C-alpha positions, 0 to 999 in steps of 0.5 A: 278852442282856437281862433284861426284866420285864413288870408288867401291869394285873392282868387276863387281857385285859392279860396274854394279848396280851403273850405273842407279844411275850414269846415273840419276845424270848425267842427273841432270847435275852432273859430274860423275867420277869412280875411279878404277883399269884399268881393269874396264875402258872399262865397265865404259867408255862404259856407258858414264862415265869418268874413273880415273885409280888408282893403275896402278903400283900395278894392271896394265891392265890384273891384274884381270884376271892374278892375281885374277881369274886364282889364284882363289883370290878375286880381292881386296885380290889380290890387297892387296897382291900385295901392301904388296909385292912390291906395291910401286915400287918407287912411292907413296903409294896407299893411297897417290896416291888415296888422290892425285887423289881425290884432283885433281878432287876436288869432291863435293861428294865421294860415297864410297863402304861400303866394303871399310871402311878403305878408307872412314875413311882416306878420312873423315880424309882429310875432304872429303865429303863422303857417303857410297854406300851399294850394299850388304845389309850388313855392316861389319864395323857396329859391328866392331872395335871402329876405325870405329865408326865415320863412323856410322854418314855417310849417307848410300845409299842402292841400294835395296828396303826396302821391301827385308830387314828383318824387324828387321834390318831396320834403318831409318834416315841415311840409304836411300833405293834408289829402285832396281836400275836396269839399263836397259840401261846396255851394255851386252855381245853378245849372239846367240839368234838363239840357244834359242827355243821359245817354251821351258822354259828357266832356266838361271844359273850363279854363278856371276862374282866371281865364280872362288873363289869357288872350286866347280863351275865346278862340280856344273855346270856339275851337272846342265848339267847332270840334263838338259840332262834329261829334254828335255822339258826345255832349259838352258843357263849357264854362266860359268864365265871367269875362265872355258872353254866350253870344260871343260864340257862333254855330253852337249845336244842341249837344253843347251847353255854354255857361259863365259858371258851372257846378264843377263838383256835380258835373265831374261826377258825371263827366267822361273827360275834362278839358282844363287849364290845369289849376290844382283844384280842378286837377284834384277834383278830376282825379277824385272823381276818376276823370281823365284830363286834357290839360291846356295850361295858361300860366304860373304853376299850371304847366308843372301840373300838366307835366304831373298829369302826363308823368302819372299817366292821367291825361295829355297836354296841349298848347292853348296858344296854338290849339286849333280845332284839328289839334283839339280833336286829335287830343280828344281821340288820344284820351277817350276810351284810352284804357291805359289812361283810365286805369292810371286815373283809377289808381290815382283816384283810389290813392286820393280817396284813401288820403282823404279818408285817412288824413284829417287836416284839423288834427294836424293843425291841432298838433301845430297849435299844441307845439306853438302853445 
């Protein structure tokens, strides 16, 4: 039995995809700890995992909402700004604090987010056993400064089947593709299912947990509402994120349900199409449940994920910055009832499910632990 610590980029989109892997490791008898800002404690403990708060002085409870979402700042950038300001506040620096807490837990393995290469480098210099966890199919440090070159030797766990990759970027050896890692046991937000009409196709709309970073999100959601107001043959469930209010939108017909947070796993099991920002977690879940996509990427790796969706014939791509009701309506017509897209989604769905059934991430990590022993 090993002690395993997850240290992830501080976003829900990086946290939720790890729960299935963590559950697999726990079933194998390993002790699982998550390190992170206290705002993520409830989500982690709700899944039955131990939580160790870090940077409490820098980002106390409520920080993510008050400092990041309201000000439209990336969670991690907001934390860095606070550290650069008066983060120490008389106590140890953030690096010293994390190192001390790692030593206190004495992990046999540290699973560190690929977007935290500086932390991984520091932990490696402390001779800590580190592997990378890649939740985004993108390595910002691989072509980066020479300082990151030692990280190229670390094992990398990719939470996505290799089938969704571009063939030319496959890197066998140190990179391990662990399947789709869709956590069907994930605790989700409550939802009023009595508002859903069982006879109408469901279009599910979400720009992810970081939609507050986009200055176009409110206008975009209003454009989708305007489209759906003219489509009484359809119904839309629109997750507007935590920074917007239902009252911010006008002329919302009965076939449209607006919520701040939605049970995405449950909705996708019923949905016909998803309009998404193209975060890898949402894309994987769409594929797993056989849902075609209309992708409006916002930032980071999302444009590349949109390109993968188009390359594999799983949907179409739009531009969130210029999207009008007319353009969105046109994209919907291209996807709904499109037999070719539906067939490609079904093929990829079968590959994802096969990978999910055949690949046990816990077994791969056990093999890595044996090699490190």
